[in-house]
DRENDRENMAR-106363 format. One record per atom (N, C-alpha, C): atom name; x, y, z. Coordinates in pm, 1 decimal. Layout:
N
ROKOL  atome      east     north        up
ROKOL     CA         X         Y         Z
...
This chain:
158
ROKOL  atome      east     north        up
ROKOL      N   10155.9   20204.3    6952.3
ROKOL     CA   10084.6   20085.4    6969.6
ROKOL      C    9949.2   20093.4    6876.8
ROKOL      N    9924.9   19976.8    6800.8
ROKOL     CA    9807.6   19964.2    6722.9
ROKOL      C    9693.7   19940.3    6808.6
ROKOL      N    9585.3   20013.1    6767.6
ROKOL     CA    9458.3   19988.3    6829.0
ROKOL      C    9396.5   19846.7    6787.2
ROKOL      N    9336.8   19783.7    6884.5
ROKOL     CA    9261.5   19655.3    6857.9
ROKOL      C    9149.2   19674.5    6766.4
ROKOL      N    9126.7   19584.1    6681.4
ROKOL     CA    9021.2   19577.8    6582.4
ROKOL      C    8904.3   19504.3    6648.2
ROKOL      N    8800.0   19554.0    6649.6
ROKOL     CA    8669.8   19492.8    6715.2
ROKOL      C    8604.0   19424.4    6592.0
ROKOL      N    8572.2   19300.5    6619.8
ROKOL     CA    8506.5   19208.1    6517.1
ROKOL      C    8361.0   19204.8    6548.7
ROKOL      N    8280.2   19250.6    6460.8
ROKOL     CA    8139.9   19232.3    6493.6
ROKOL      C    8099.5   19087.9    6458.5
ROKOL      N    8031.2   19036.2    6559.0
ROKOL     CA    7985.0   18905.0    6550.9
ROKOL      C    8092.2   18815.0    6612.0
ROKOL      N    8195.8   18865.4    6661.9
ROKOL     CA    8309.7   18784.4    6717.5
ROKOL      C    8260.9   18677.7    6815.1
ROKOL      N    8176.3   18715.5    6909.5
ROKOL     CA    8125.3   18643.5    7012.1
ROKOL      C    8044.9   18521.0    6940.3
ROKOL      N    7967.5   18547.6    6846.5
ROKOL     CA    7880.1   18438.1    6778.7
ROKOL      C    7994.8   18342.7    6697.4
ROKOL      N    8077.8   18394.0    6645.7
ROKOL     CA    8177.5   18319.5    6570.4
ROKOL      C    8252.9   18228.1    6675.3
ROKOL      N    8290.4   18278.0    6787.4
ROKOL     CA    8352.7   18197.0    6886.7
ROKOL      C    8249.3   18075.4    6935.2
ROKOL      N    8131.7   18115.7    6955.8
ROKOL     CA    8028.8   18017.5    6994.8
ROKOL      C    8014.9   17910.3    6884.5
ROKOL      N    8011.4   17964.3    6746.9
ROKOL     CA    8005.4   17857.3    6641.7
ROKOL      C    8130.9   17758.6    6639.3
ROKOL      N    8244.8   17816.1    6670.7
ROKOL     CA    8367.9   17723.7    6665.4
ROKOL      C    8365.6   17636.5    6784.0
ROKOL      N    8308.8   17677.6    6904.5
ROKOL     CA    8297.3   17593.0    7009.8
ROKOL      C    8205.8   17476.1    6986.8
ROKOL      N    8102.4   17518.3    6932.4
ROKOL     CA    7994.6   17416.8    6893.2
ROKOL      C    8051.2   17317.4    6784.1
ROKOL      N    8122.5   17370.9    6692.4
ROKOL     CA    8191.9   17274.0    6598.3
ROKOL      C    8271.5   17182.2    6665.0
ROKOL      N    8361.8   17232.6    6754.2
ROKOL     CA    8450.9   17133.8    6822.1
ROKOL      C    8371.5   17040.3    6901.0
ROKOL      N    8272.6   17076.3    6963.7
ROKOL     CA    8184.0   16977.7    7045.9
ROKOL      C    8116.2   16878.4    6961.6
ROKOL      N    8069.5   16925.3    6836.1
ROKOL     CA    8003.4   16827.7    6750.1
ROKOL      C    8095.0   16734.0    6682.7
ROKOL      N    8234.7   16760.7    6704.5
ROKOL     CA    8327.3   16661.1    6636.4
ROKOL      C    8374.9   16567.6    6731.6
ROKOL      N    8319.5   16564.0    6854.1
ROKOL     CA    8359.3   16444.9    6948.0
ROKOL      C    8310.2   16316.3    6903.5
ROKOL      N    8356.8   16213.1    6948.2
ROKOL     CA    8308.2   16083.5    6896.0
ROKOL      C    8163.7   16056.5    6934.0
ROKOL      N    8118.2   16080.5    7037.9
ROKOL     CA    7979.1   16062.1    7076.0
ROKOL      C    7884.1   16149.7    6980.7
ROKOL      N    7914.2   16275.2    6960.5
ROKOL     CA    7836.8   16348.5    6879.9
ROKOL      C    7834.0   16312.1    6733.5
ROKOL      N    7956.0   16275.0    6689.9
ROKOL     CA    7964.1   16219.3    6561.8
ROKOL      C    7879.1   16101.7    6542.6
ROKOL      N    7881.9   16012.9    6631.2
ROKOL     CA    7805.2   15895.7    6621.4
ROKOL      C    7657.4   15926.3    6613.0
ROKOL      N    7608.6   16027.1    6695.3
ROKOL     CA    7470.2   16077.4    6703.3
ROKOL      C    7434.6   16118.5    6553.6
ROKOL      N    7513.8   16198.0    6496.7
ROKOL     CA    7483.4   16255.4    6370.8
ROKOL      C    7486.8   16129.0    6250.8
ROKOL      N    7582.8   16057.2    6258.0
ROKOL     CA    7604.4   15953.6    6161.3
ROKOL      C    7493.6   15856.2    6174.3
ROKOL      N    7442.2   15823.2    6304.6
ROKOL     CA    7331.7   15725.1    6322.0
ROKOL      C    7200.7   15787.0    6256.1
ROKOL      N    7185.5   15915.8    6251.0
ROKOL     CA    7065.3   15975.0    6187.8
ROKOL      C    7074.8   15939.1    6044.2
ROKOL      N    7185.5   15954.5    5970.6
ROKOL     CA    7216.4   15915.0    5835.1
ROKOL      C    7186.6   15784.3    5819.0
ROKOL      N    7247.9   15700.8    5891.4
ROKOL     CA    7249.3   15550.9    5891.0
ROKOL      C    7092.9   15501.0    5896.8
ROKOL      N    7009.4   15570.6    5968.4
ROKOL     CA    6871.4   15534.8    5978.5
ROKOL      C    6787.8   15550.7    5836.8
ROKOL      N    6840.9   15633.3    5761.0
ROKOL     CA    6781.6   15642.2    5632.0
ROKOL      C    6793.9   15525.3    5543.3
ROKOL      N    6930.2   15483.5    5538.7
ROKOL     CA    6967.5   15358.0    5474.6
ROKOL      C    6913.0   15234.2    5543.7
ROKOL      N    6900.4   15224.4    5673.3
ROKOL     CA    6832.5   15108.4    5751.2
ROKOL      C    6694.9   15096.7    5705.4
ROKOL      N    6614.9   15205.6    5708.3
ROKOL     CA    6477.5   15210.4    5683.2
ROKOL      C    6460.3   15158.0    5529.7
ROKOL      N    6546.7   15196.6    5440.4
ROKOL     CA    6527.7   15147.4    5293.2
ROKOL      C    6561.8   15000.5    5291.0
ROKOL      N    6662.8   14952.8    5365.1
ROKOL     CA    6700.7   14819.1    5358.4
ROKOL      C    6586.7   14729.8    5413.0
ROKOL      N    6519.0   14776.4    5524.5
ROKOL     CA    6408.1   14706.3    5577.2
ROKOL      C    6303.9   14700.8    5472.7
ROKOL      N    6271.3   14808.7    5409.5
ROKOL     CA    6171.7   14812.8    5298.1
ROKOL      C    6211.2   14701.1    5200.0
ROKOL      N    6338.0   14704.0    5161.1
ROKOL     CA    6378.0   14611.2    5058.1
ROKOL      C    6364.6   14462.1    5102.5
ROKOL      N    6388.6   14439.1    5230.7
ROKOL     CA    6372.3   14309.5    5273.6
ROKOL      C    6245.8   14260.5    5333.3
ROKOL      N    6152.3   14338.1    5293.6
ROKOL     CA    6001.6   14317.4    5353.2
ROKOL      C    5940.6   14180.1    5314.1
ROKOL      N    6004.6   14119.7    5194.6
ROKOL     CA    5954.9   13990.6    5145.8
ROKOL      C    5980.5   13878.1    5246.7
ROKOL      N    6080.6   13915.1    5329.7
ROKOL     CA    6111.3   13815.3    5457.1
ROKOL      C    6108.3   13901.9    5577.8
ROKOL      N    5987.9   13911.7    5646.4
ROKOL     CA    5957.6   13994.2    5753.1
ROKOL      C    6052.7   13994.2    5873.6
ROKOL      N    6105.5   13852.9    5886.5
ROKOL     CA    6190.4   13831.7    6005.1
ROKOL      C    6326.9   13887.5    5989.7
ROKOL      N    6361.9   13891.8    5856.1
ROKOL     CA    6493.9   13952.7    5806.7
ROKOL      C    6476.0   14102.1    5820.6
ROKOL      N    6373.5   14156.4    5767.7
ROKOL     CA    6355.9   14302.6    5782.1
ROKOL      C    6359.3   14358.2    5928.4
ROKOL      N    6305.6   14279.8    6020.0
ROKOL     CA    6307.8   14308.6    6161.3
ROKOL      C    6456.5   14315.8    6204.3
ROKOL      N    6542.0   14216.7    6156.9
ROKOL     CA    6669.3   14209.2    6208.0
ROKOL      C    6765.8   14323.4    6158.1
ROKOL      N    6717.5   14388.6    6050.5
ROKOL     CA    6794.0   14500.1    5996.7
ROKOL      C    6803.6   14622.9    6096.7
ROKOL      N    6918.7   14661.4    6129.3
ROKOL     CA    6922.1   14772.6    6225.1
ROKOL      C    7065.2   14831.4    6226.9
ROKOL      N    7087.2   14925.2    6317.7
ROKOL     CA    7215.3   14997.5    6342.8
ROKOL      C    7286.1   14974.2    6463.5
ROKOL      N    7414.7   14931.1    6448.7
ROKOL     CA    7496.0   14893.7    6561.3
ROKOL      C    7611.2   14992.1    6569.9
ROKOL      N    7676.7   15000.7    6680.8
ROKOL     CA    7810.3   15077.6    6685.2
ROKOL      C    7928.1   15005.4    6612.9
ROKOL      N    8007.6   15070.7    6562.3
ROKOL     CA    8128.7   15016.0    6502.3
ROKOL      C    8227.6   14988.1    6606.6
ROKOL      N    8262.0   14866.2    6643.9
ROKOL     CA    8378.0   14848.6    6731.6
ROKOL      C    8511.7   14899.0    6698.6
ROKOL      N    8528.0   14915.4    6568.7
ROKOL     CA    8662.6   14953.3    6529.8
ROKOL      C    8676.0   15116.4    6498.4
ROKOL      N    8561.5   15179.4    6524.0
ROKOL     CA    8558.5   15329.1    6498.7
ROKOL      C    8462.3   15382.4    6602.3
ROKOL      N    8510.1   15460.2    6690.7
ROKOL     CA    8435.7   15525.2    6806.5
ROKOL      C    8320.7   15613.9    6765.6
ROKOL      N    8327.8   15671.1    6638.3
ROKOL     CA    8230.1   15753.4    6601.8
ROKOL      C    8149.2   15684.5    6486.1
ROKOL      N    8179.0   15565.0    6458.6
ROKOL     CA    8105.0   15506.0    6345.9
ROKOL      C    7988.6   15410.7    6389.9
ROKOL      N    7902.1   15380.5    6299.0
ROKOL     CA    7800.7   15283.0    6294.5
ROKOL      C    7801.6   15200.9    6173.3
ROKOL      N    7727.1   15083.9    6193.3
ROKOL     CA    7714.3   14980.4    6092.8
ROKOL      C    7562.6   14962.4    6070.8
ROKOL      N    7519.3   14954.5    5946.7
ROKOL     CA    7391.9   14910.9    5915.8
ROKOL      C    7387.3   14759.6    5884.0
ROKOL      N    7338.9   14674.1    5945.7
ROKOL     CA    7351.1   14540.8    5943.5
ROKOL      C    7230.9   14451.7    5970.5
ROKOL      N    7233.2   14319.5    5941.6
ROKOL     CA    7127.5   14228.2    5998.3
ROKOL      C    7182.9   14179.6    6125.9
ROKOL      N    7118.4   14214.6    6226.6
ROKOL     CA    7152.4   14157.7    6356.9
ROKOL      C    7118.3   14017.8    6386.5
ROKOL      N    7191.8   13964.6    6468.5
ROKOL     CA    7180.4   13822.8    6477.3
ROKOL      C    7149.0   13788.5    6639.4
ROKOL      N    7081.1   13669.8    6674.8
ROKOL     CA    7055.7   13636.0    6813.8
ROKOL      C    6915.0   13593.6    6840.1
ROKOL      N    6885.8   13574.8    6966.8
ROKOL     CA    6752.0   13530.1    6998.9
ROKOL      C    6644.6   13627.0    6953.8
ROKOL      N    6662.7   13761.3    6959.4
ROKOL     CA    6553.4   13847.7    6916.3
ROKOL      C    6552.2   13862.4    6764.4
ROKOL      N    6656.8   13810.6    6700.0
ROKOL     CA    6653.6   13831.5    6546.7
ROKOL      C    6681.9   13691.0    6495.6
ROKOL      N    6599.4   13597.6    6492.4
ROKOL     CA    6630.7   13458.7    6447.8
ROKOL      C    6678.1   13445.9    6293.6
ROKOL      N    6642.3   13540.4    6200.3
ROKOL     CA    6663.9   13525.0    6073.2
ROKOL      C    6768.1   13617.2    6024.9
ROKOL      N    6835.7   13676.8    6118.2
ROKOL     CA    6948.1   13765.5    6082.8
ROKOL      C    7069.1   13685.2    6026.4
ROKOL      N    7085.8   13570.1    6053.8
ROKOL     CA    7194.2   13478.2    6006.5
ROKOL      C    7185.2   13442.9    5851.6
ROKOL      N    7061.5   13471.6    5814.7
ROKOL     CA    7047.2   13433.3    5657.8
ROKOL      C    7069.3   13549.0    5563.3
ROKOL      N    7095.1   13672.9    5618.6
ROKOL     CA    7116.2   13796.3    5536.7
ROKOL      C    7218.7   13783.0    5429.8
ROKOL      N    7315.0   13711.2    5458.2
ROKOL     CA    7423.8   13718.8    5337.6
ROKOL      C    7370.9   13615.6    5231.1
ROKOL      N    7296.2   13521.2    5268.3
ROKOL     CA    7245.7   13433.0    5161.9
ROKOL      C    7137.0   13485.7    5072.9
ROKOL      N    7056.4   13580.9    5156.0
ROKOL     CA    6943.5   13655.5    5077.1
ROKOL      C    7029.5   13753.8    4989.8
ROKOL      N    7117.8   13824.1    5031.5
ROKOL     CA    7190.2   13927.7    4958.2
ROKOL      C    7266.1   13882.8    4844.4
ROKOL      N    7335.0   13780.0    4861.6
ROKOL     CA    7423.7   13726.3    4759.1
ROKOL      C    7390.9   13594.6    4691.3
ROKOL      N    7290.5   13518.6    4742.6
ROKOL     CA    7250.7   13413.2    4693.3
ROKOL      C    7338.9   13288.7    4732.4
ROKOL      N    7310.0   13165.3    4675.1
ROKOL     CA    7395.2   13050.6    4714.1
ROKOL      C    7399.1   12962.1    4589.6
ROKOL      N    7507.6   12906.2    4556.5
ROKOL     CA    7509.7   12820.0    4432.1
ROKOL      C    7462.9   12689.7    4472.6
ROKOL      N    7418.9   12594.7    4371.1
ROKOL     CA    7380.9   12470.1    4404.7
ROKOL      C    7491.8   12404.8    4469.4
ROKOL      N    7457.4   12301.7    4566.1
ROKOL     CA    7570.0   12240.9    4633.7
ROKOL      C    7515.6   12109.4    4711.9
ROKOL      N    7596.5   12030.5    4748.4
ROKOL     CA    7563.6   11901.2    4827.8
ROKOL      C    7585.3   11937.3    4967.9
ROKOL      N    7485.5   11881.4    5057.1
ROKOL     CA    7492.7   11900.8    5191.3
ROKOL      C    7504.0   11757.5    5257.5
ROKOL      N    7626.7   11751.0    5347.8
ROKOL     CA    7669.8   11611.1    5388.7
ROKOL      C    7628.8   11621.6    5527.0
ROKOL      N    7612.3   11502.7    5596.5
ROKOL     CA    7601.7   11493.8    5746.4
ROKOL      C    7727.6   11522.7    5808.6
ROKOL      N    7734.2   11580.0    5929.2
ROKOL     CA    7866.9   11606.1    5998.3
ROKOL      C    7939.4   11482.4    6027.3
ROKOL      N    7875.0   11368.0    6075.9
ROKOL     CA    7936.8   11256.2    6100.9
ROKOL      C    7938.6   11155.9    5981.5
ROKOL      N    8049.9   11093.4    5955.1
ROKOL     CA    8063.1   10999.1    5843.5
ROKOL      C    7970.6   10895.5    5874.2
ROKOL      N    7878.3   10863.8    5763.8
ROKOL     CA    7782.6   10742.7    5785.4
ROKOL      C    7664.4   10800.6    5837.7
ROKOL      N    7633.7   10918.3    5875.8
ROKOL     CA    7516.5   10969.0    5945.1
ROKOL      C    7417.7   11008.0    5833.0
ROKOL      N    7301.1   11046.7    5881.0
ROKOL     CA    7192.3   11077.4    5794.1
ROKOL      C    7140.6   11223.5    5822.4
ROKOL      N    7093.5   11275.0    5717.5
ROKOL     CA    7042.4   11417.6    5728.7
ROKOL      C    6882.2   11393.7    5740.9
ROKOL      N    6817.7   11457.2    5831.7
ROKOL     CA    6677.6   11452.9    5847.7
ROKOL      C    6619.7   11581.8    5771.4
ROKOL      N    6544.7   11555.0    5686.1
ROKOL     CA    6480.4   11649.7    5593.0
ROKOL      C    6346.0   11609.3    5526.8
ROKOL      N    6250.7   11689.6    5547.6
ROKOL     CA    6113.4   11659.1    5507.5
ROKOL      C    6063.4   11532.5    5549.2
ROKOL      N    6076.1   11497.4    5669.1
ROKOL     CA    6030.2   11370.4    5727.5
ROKOL      C    6104.4   11256.2    5694.9
ROKOL      N    6210.9   11264.3    5618.1
ROKOL     CA    6290.7   11143.7    5573.7
ROKOL      C    6428.4   11173.9    5624.5
ROKOL      N    6517.8   11050.3    5597.1
ROKOL     CA    6653.2   11065.9    5636.9
ROKOL      C    6736.6   11026.2    5518.3
ROKOL      N    6840.2   11106.6    5487.2
ROKOL     CA    6917.3   11093.7    5365.6
ROKOL      C    7062.3   11101.7    5405.4
ROKOL      N    7153.0   11029.5    5316.9
ROKOL     CA    7286.6   11038.8    5336.0
ROKOL      C    7353.3   11159.2    5276.7
ROKOL      N    7271.3   11214.7    5171.9
ROKOL     CA    7328.6   11343.2    5111.8
ROKOL      C    7216.2   11405.9    5046.2
ROKOL      N    7222.5   11539.4    5053.0
ROKOL     CA    7101.3   11621.3    4998.4
ROKOL      C    7162.7   11717.4    4897.2
ROKOL      N    7099.9   11719.2    4777.3
ROKOL     CA    7145.2   11813.7    4669.2
ROKOL      C    7060.0   11953.8    4675.8
ROKOL      N    7121.5   12038.5    4734.7
ROKOL     CA    7050.6   12169.7    4749.1
ROKOL      C    7060.7   12249.6    4619.1
ROKOL      N    6954.6   12296.8    4567.3
ROKOL     CA    6944.6   12354.1    4424.4
ROKOL      C    7000.9   12497.5    4426.9
ROKOL      N    7035.1   12564.0    4550.0
ROKOL     CA    7084.4   12694.1    4540.2
ROKOL      C    6967.7   12803.4    4563.1
ROKOL      N    7008.9   12913.5    4579.0
ROKOL     CA    6911.5   13025.8    4600.0
ROKOL      C    6949.2   13147.2    4516.9
ROKOL      N    6846.9   13197.6    4453.2
ROKOL     CA    6873.0   13326.6    4369.6
ROKOL      C    6904.0   13450.2    4471.4
ROKOL      N    7001.3   13528.6    4433.4
ROKOL     CA    7028.7   13644.4    4520.9
ROKOL      C    6903.7   13735.3    4514.9
ROKOL      N    6870.9   13801.6    4637.4
ROKOL     CA    6766.5   13910.6    4647.3
ROKOL      C    6837.0   14019.0    4727.1
ROKOL      N    6925.6   14101.6    4663.2
ROKOL     CA    6989.9   14210.8    4727.2
ROKOL      C    6879.3   14304.5    4801.0
ROKOL      N    6925.2   14347.8    4919.1
ROKOL     CA    6843.3   14445.8    4991.1
ROKOL      C    6924.7   14553.3    5054.9
ROKOL      N    7046.8   14512.1    5108.5
ROKOL     CA    7145.2   14614.8    5163.2
ROKOL      C    7194.8   14708.5    5050.0
ROKOL      N    7267.2   14644.6    4945.6
ROKOL     CA    7328.2   14727.3    4847.2
ROKOL      C    7239.7   14827.7    4777.1
ROKOL      N    7117.3   14762.8    4736.5
ROKOL     CA    7036.7   14878.3    4667.4
ROKOL      C    6986.5   14988.4    4763.0
ROKOL      N    6977.9   14961.2    4891.4
ROKOL     CA    6950.9   15071.6    4992.4
ROKOL      C    7061.0   15170.7    5012.9
ROKOL      N    7175.7   15113.1    5004.6
ROKOL     CA    7296.7   15201.6    5007.2
ROKOL      C    7302.6   15302.0    4875.7
ROKOL      N    7285.0   15226.3    4770.7
ROKOL     CA    7311.7   15299.0    4634.3
ROKOL      C    7187.3   15407.1    4624.0
ROKOL      N    7064.9   15381.8    4662.3
ROKOL     CA    6965.7   15472.4    4646.7
ROKOL      C    6952.1   15580.0    4754.9
ROKOL      N    7010.2   15562.8    4874.3
ROKOL     CA    6997.1   15648.4    4981.6
ROKOL      C    7116.3   15713.9    5039.2
ROKOL      N    7240.3   15685.7    4979.5
ROKOL     CA    7358.0   15740.9    5040.6
ROKOL      C    7355.8   15892.8    5038.5
ROKOL      N    7319.7   15961.0    4923.5
ROKOL     CA    7313.5   16095.9    4923.0
ROKOL      C    7219.8   16173.1    5012.1
ROKOL      N    7100.5   16106.7    5030.8
ROKOL     CA    6997.7   16152.8    5136.9
ROKOL      C    7062.9   16142.0    5282.2
ROKOL      N    7133.8   16023.0    5299.8
ROKOL     CA    7194.9   16009.1    5429.9
ROKOL      C    7304.2   16119.3    5457.6
ROKOL      N    7379.9   16157.7    5362.6
ROKOL     CA    7478.4   16258.7    5370.9
ROKOL      C    7412.9   16389.3    5410.4
ROKOL      N    7301.7   16427.8    5350.3
ROKOL     CA    7229.9   16542.4    5373.6
ROKOL      C    7171.4   16543.7    5506.4
ROKOL      N    7116.8   16428.1    5556.8
ROKOL     CA    7061.1   16429.0    5685.2
ROKOL      C    7169.4   16440.4    5794.0
ROKOL      N    7279.7   16382.0    5776.2
ROKOL     CA    7405.5   16406.4    5863.9
ROKOL      C    7434.3   16554.5    5871.6
ROKOL      N    7453.5   16620.6    5750.0
ROKOL     CA    7480.4   16760.9    5745.6
ROKOL      C    7377.9   16853.1    5810.5
ROKOL      N    7251.9   16816.9    5802.7
ROKOL     CA    7145.4   16898.2    5853.3
ROKOL      C    7157.4   16883.6    6009.0
ROKOL      N    7185.8   16765.4    6050.0
ROKOL     CA    7188.9   16738.5    6193.3
ROKOL      C    7304.6   16810.9    6256.6
ROKOL      N    7425.3   16814.2    6196.9
ROKOL     CA    7530.1   16894.2    6243.2
ROKOL      C    7504.1   17048.7    6238.1
ROKOL      N    7438.4   17098.6    6127.2
ROKOL     CA    7421.3   17223.0    6128.8
ROKOL      C    7315.8   17275.6    6224.1
ROKOL      N    7205.0   17191.8    6257.8
ROKOL     CA    7122.3   17213.0    6368.7
ROKOL      C    7197.3   17242.6    6502.9
ROKOL      N    7291.6   17143.0    6534.6
ROKOL     CA    7363.7   17152.6    6661.0
ROKOL      C    7436.1   17277.4    6659.0
ROKOL      N    7494.5   17322.3    6555.1
ROKOL     CA    7591.1   17434.3    6551.8
ROKOL      C    7500.2   17558.9    6567.9
ROKOL      N    7384.4   17570.8    6497.7
ROKOL     CA    7302.5   17686.7    6504.3
ROKOL      C    7248.6   17697.2    6653.3
ROKOL      N    7225.2   17578.1    6717.3
ROKOL     CA    7161.3   17587.1    6852.2
ROKOL      C    7269.1   17646.3    6947.4
ROKOL      N    7386.6   17591.9    6930.3
ROKOL     CA    7508.0   17644.4    7018.8
ROKOL      C    7534.1   17775.2    6996.7
ROKOL      N    7525.1   17832.7    6868.0
ROKOL     CA    7564.5   17963.8    6842.6
ROKOL      C    7448.9   18054.4    6904.9
ROKOL      N    7332.9   18007.3    6915.8
ROKOL     CA    7228.0   18088.0    6983.4
ROKOL      C    7247.7   18083.3    7135.6
ROKOL      N    7325.0   17993.1    7177.8
ROKOL     CA    7357.0   17989.0    7329.2
ROKOL      C    7263.0   17899.4    7394.6
ROKOL      N    7202.7   17798.5    7325.4
ROKOL     CA    7107.5   17697.7    7380.8
ROKOL      C    7193.0   17569.6    7413.7
């Protein structure tokens, strides 16, 4: 019968593997990914600072389609009244006509009432895509450091 081989550091390796398994559950993944998303969110807020209400609306939300995922987005609602304009600021808008909802109705604009308004359009001022492009590598590093920190703490038995 062969003698068993004793592995030095086997206990620590087991702890590291257990920590890795724990760090891969959905809640822990989201915690790590959220830290990386914060890097991108902070940059997007900085890029959108020309519209302070829009910058305040930029934040991180849980992804309903992925238990471990998050989304950096411009939030909408009572607390974030300018979040609804994010896509217009990001992509711009072509010149267009604005018609009243009811036929024969008038649009109230600048103290007057008009049957039709010719909107001149809006130039795009991207803030999300440049944030992603400039900070994605840093975000990945932050996620990796976060996971590494959890694994090291678990390996030490904390």
